[in-house]
N, C-alpha and C positions, 0 to 999 in steps of 0.2 A: 504493499499500500503506501501508495507516493504520502511525500510529508504536505503538498496541499492540500488532498483528500481528508486526510488525518485532520489536518485544521478545518477545515470543511466542517467533519462533522461535529467537532467539539464546537464549533459555533453554532451551528444546526441544534443541537441537544440545548443549548443555554437560551436562545430564541423560541423555543418549543417549549421550555420550562417557565420562562418569564410572563407574567401575567401580561393582559392584553393592554391595558392601562395605564403601564409603567411608561409607553410610548410619550405619555403627555409629561412634560418635565414640571409644568407647575403642581401637578396631580404627586409626581414623586416628592417635590419639595416639602407639599402640604404633610403627606405621611411621615416624612425625616422630623420636621417641626412639630408634629401631634406625636412622636414617638419620643423626643428628647424632655419637651416641654412634661410628661406625664411621668416621667424619669424624676424630674425637678421638681415638682408639686407634688409629688410621693415623698420625698426627704428633701425639702427648701434647706438652703443655707443662709442664715445671717453675716454678714460682714464680718464680724466676730469667727464665726466658723471657716468662713473661706480662706482666712490669714491663716488660721491654725492647721487647716486642709496643705494651703500652699506650703508650709513652714514646715509640715508633717512628711512632705511627699520627695520634698529637696532634700531632707536630711537623710531620706532613704535614700538619696540616690547620691550620697557621701557630697553632698554640699555644705559648705558655711554659711548657717543663716541666722539673721537675727531680725527684730523689729524695734525701730527706733522710731524718733520723734524728726519732725525735718528739721528742727534748731541744731540736733545733737547729733544727726549721723555722718557730716565731714570731719568732725574730730574724731568721731570714734573709726570711721575707714584709715583716717591719717595714723592714728596710734600705732593700729593693727599693720599696717605699711613700715612704720618705723621700728617696730618691733621685728617685724620677719626682716628685715635688713634691705628692703628692697631701695632701687636707687633710681630706676627712671621707669614713670608712668606716661601710657598716652592714655591723655585728658583732653577732650573737646571743650575749651572754658569760652567759647561761644554760646554753649550754653548755661542756663544759671547752675544748675546743680554739677558743671565739670569746672566755673567758676570760683563756687563755693567749694569743692574739694581741693582744689588747685590752691586757692587761700589757707585752706588750712593744714596742707602738708609743711613738715617741716625743711629746714633747708638741706638734710641730708636725701631727701624725696625731691626728684625735676620732676616735674607735669611736663608733657611736649603733647604739641598737637600732632595730628596725621596731616600735615599739610603738603605733600607732596605724592606726587605718581610712586607707587610701590617700588617700581623699577629703580627710581634713582636712588633709594635706602634701603635696599633687600638686605643687604646685609647687617647694618645698623640695627635694623628693625628686628630682624631673626636673632640677634647674637647678645643685644643690650638692653633689652626693655625688660622689666619684670612684670610687668603688667598692666592691664587695659582695662578702660571703665568706661561703663556704656550705661545709658538708662532705656529698661523699658519700655516698650508702647504698651504693655499689659501683661495678664498672669493668666496661666489656666490650674486652677486650684488642686482640682482632681488629679492631675498629673505632675503640678511642680513645674511647670512650662514657662519660658519666658518667652513672649513675644517681642523680637527684636525688628527692627525695619530699618534697618542702615542705612547712610545718606554719604554725600560726601564730606562732612567732618567726623564723621563717625562710621567707617565702611566696615565690613565685615571681619576685615585683619584685625580690628581692635580686637573683637571677642575670640578670635581663633588664633593668632601667630602667640601672644606672651602666653608663659607656662601659669599666670593667674589673672581669671577675669572674673570682676567687680560688675558686678550687675546692680542698679536701682530699681526697686518697681514699687509702686504707689498702690496702697490698698485699697484704693476707690477703683482699681482699674483692672482689678481681679474679676475674673470670669468661673463658673463654677466647671464648664467643660470646654471644647473646642467648637463645639455648634453655638453656644452661646456665644462665644468670643466674635466670630464669624458673623453671625446676626446681629448682636447690640452694636458691632463697629462697622453692621452694613458694605462688607467687602464684596460682597455681589455686584452695588455701584460703584465702585472703584477700587477693584483688587490693587494695591498696593504691586509695585512691581519686584520689591525682593522683600518676603519675611522670612526671617529665621525664628527657628524653634527651637530653644535650648534646653534641654533638662539635666541637667548637672554636670560634672566635668566631663572630657573626651574620656569615652573607653571603647575597648575593643578585646573581644575573644577569639579574634582568628587567628592568633598564632597558639598552639598546642589546646586551644580552649582553655585557655587560661587568662581572666576577666585582668586587662592592664589598664594602665588611666595616662591620657597623656599622648596615646598614639597620633592622633589623629586630632589633637587641639591642646587647650590648655588642661595640667593636670588638677588644678585647684578651681573651684567657683566661689567668692563669695557672693550671697545675696543678702541684699540689705532692703526690707520691707517698712515703706515709710508709711507710719499710721498720723492720725491726727482726728480732731474734734468734729473735722467734717464729713470724716467717713464712719462713723459711729464706732470705730474701733480703737481701742485702749489696747499700752504696751504691754 
């Protein structure tokens, strides 16, 4: 039997098994929405529970995660970086959060922007930076997933190249699940060109099925969940 005929047989069985109404995409969307809304209504999560779920999921994925308020996090991150012996950090100071962290860093830790094409400083980037700082667009509480939206000031390399990735996420941006995130942020009305989903530090078990960290990205992930009165979440 040829490969083509095998493929046709498989596709034929799939088409025959699919309900006729699935050809209507709006009906498929409605069924998906109903499924997830039923799940969420059966076990609704408060703002505090979303934070706790996010924290627990990230910790299970070997991330270092903590909650704090908007006034305290820059000093906390700066102190941790100094204690770790970090010397250079990728920070986009054009963001208010980046500027706050850069201001809080001690003289021993140098903040640097990602201000040139990677081809111009690849060796320096890969060999001399200890950490990269990003601000997450939002988060998925059930899986401990950060949703990053890279741009020219904070490209994907900031969260991928340095051995330590530091991510800030606001409690009020947390969603129960991926479906909720896509729907609340209206991805279908203007899908971002590049969203990155990060769940824990980089890991692989390709080599002898032994779990190893840092093979394809940062070995460590610090996540700061910023809470505040407007979110209804306490520390």
